[in-house]
N, C-alpha and C positions, 0 to 999 in steps of 0.2 A: 028439717034435718040440719044439725049444726055441723059446720065444716070449717077447718082452718086452712087458709091459703098462705103459703110462704112467698114473699114478694122480693124480687131482685131490684136493687137501686133505690130503695127507700132509705134516705140518709139524713132526713131532718124533719122537724115538726111541720114544715110546710107540706112535705110529702104526705104526711098523715092527714092533714087538714084537707088537702085537695081530694085524696081518694075517698075519705069519709064523706065529704060533701057531695061528690059526684055519685057515689053509691047510694046515698040517701035520696038524691034527686031521681034515681032510677028505681026507687021503692025497694031497695035491698036493705034488709034488716042487719045492720052492723052491730054485733054483740061486743066486740073489742077490737081495737086497732092499736098497733105499736110498730115501731120500726121493724120492717121485714116480715110482718105477720098481721093477718086480718082474720078474725073469727066472725063468721056470718051464719045466719039462719036462712038456709035455702028453702024457699017455699015451692018453687016450680022448676021444671027442667030448663026453662028459658033463663032462669036466674044465673046459672053457671056461665052461660055464654055472655050474658050482660056483664057479669063480673069481669070476665076475661077481656071484653071489649073496653070497659072503663079502665082497667089496669093498663092495658097495652096502649090505649090512646093517650095516656099520660106519661109514656116513656118507661114504664115498669114492665116486669115480666113475672108470670107465675112460675115458680120453681118446682120442678119435679125431680125427685132423686135425693137420697140422703146426703150424698157428698156435696151437691150443690147447696142444699140447705145448710150444711155445716160451714161451707165457705161464706155464705151470706151472714150467718150468725156470727162468724168470726169477725167479719168486717164491721158489723153493727156493734159488737162488743168493743172493738178498737175505737170506733167513732165515738161511742158513749164515754170511753175513757177520756177522750180529748174534750168532750163537752162538759166534763166535771173537773175543772181545774181547781187546785193543782193536780197534775198527774201523780198517781200513787207511786211509792217506791217499790211496791211489790213487783216481783218478776213477771214479765209478760207471759211466760210459760205457765206460771201458777194461776194467773188470772184466767187465762183461756181454758186451762184444764178444769178449773172450778166452774166457770160459767157454762161451758159446753159439756161438762161431765164426760170428758174423753181424755185419753193420754195425749200429752202435747205433741209427741212424735207423730202420732196419727193425724192430728189437726194440721201440723206443719206440712206433712207429706201431701195430704189431700189439697191443702191450700196452694202449695207450690205447683203441684201437678195441674190444677185447674186454672190458676191465674198466671202461671209462667213467671212468677216472682216470689221470692221468699217472704214469709210473714214479717221478718225483721225489716226488710227493704220496704215493704208496703207500709209498715208502721212509721218508718222514717219519712216516707212521702206524706203521710197524713200529718205528722208533726210539723213538717215544713209548711204545709198548707195552713195549719193552725197558727204557726209563727207569722205567716203572711197576714192572716186576719188580725192578729194582735198588733203587728206593726202598723197596719192600715188604720186601726182605731186610734193610734197615737196616744194611748193612755199609759203605756208602760215603756220602760227603757229595755234595751237588749238583755241586760243582766236579769231583770225581773222576768222577762219572757223565757229565758233559758231555765230559770228556776221553776217557773210554773210548768214547763214541759218536761221537768225532771232530767235535765242535762246536768252532767257532773260539773260543767263550767261553760262559760260563754264561748270559748274557743271550739268546743265540741259542737255546739249549735252552729257557729259560724262556718265551720268546715262542712258539715252536712248540708247547710243551706246553700253554700257555694257549689257543692257537688251537684245538688238537685236542680238549682236554678241557673247556674252559670254566673251569678252575681253575688256580691257581698250583701250583708244585711243593710248597710248604709246605702249602697246603690239602689237596693229595692225600696228603701224608705223614701229616697229622693225622687223616685219615679212619679210622674204626674198621674199615671193610670194604675189601677189595681189589677195586677196579673195573677189572679187566683184560678185554680182549677176546681171545677165542681167535684165533690167527694165521690160521686157515683162514676166519675170518669178516671179516677186514679188507678193506675196499674203500672 
């Protein structure tokens, strides 16, 4: 029996690799796996419990409920936007409506209710984390980073960065340590 599981906290290619590898090691037939979603051919009743054990032992959760699925799909869409730089000029509301095939007002309301933060604030937090990553790589200057992240100007990025981190872009760049937050912990 083919079944699709929606998974919370899958935010990168490593997440996919780990779950796929561990499920295969448990003799679970993985048909397809992508961020937030695994399609599996369940052979026995025991398989479902094995899947849940593997998922949870790696810090992920199986999502039940349409609203929770929508929230996770929203997060994955936003993370994917930042993984494909430069960030598009298209409005966030249009991207999410098209990707999730829902009215933006509904997506926004459900997201805010479940995550206790607005979609826009969440996306700013993601963009700041992406800026930290790009600063840490030391390949781009601040202006180039602001352009890749679709900020209207460097000042806009600087202000949001300072609000979120409490430090300027330069202060962060000069730190010895890389203080980044895992994407699955951003709220």
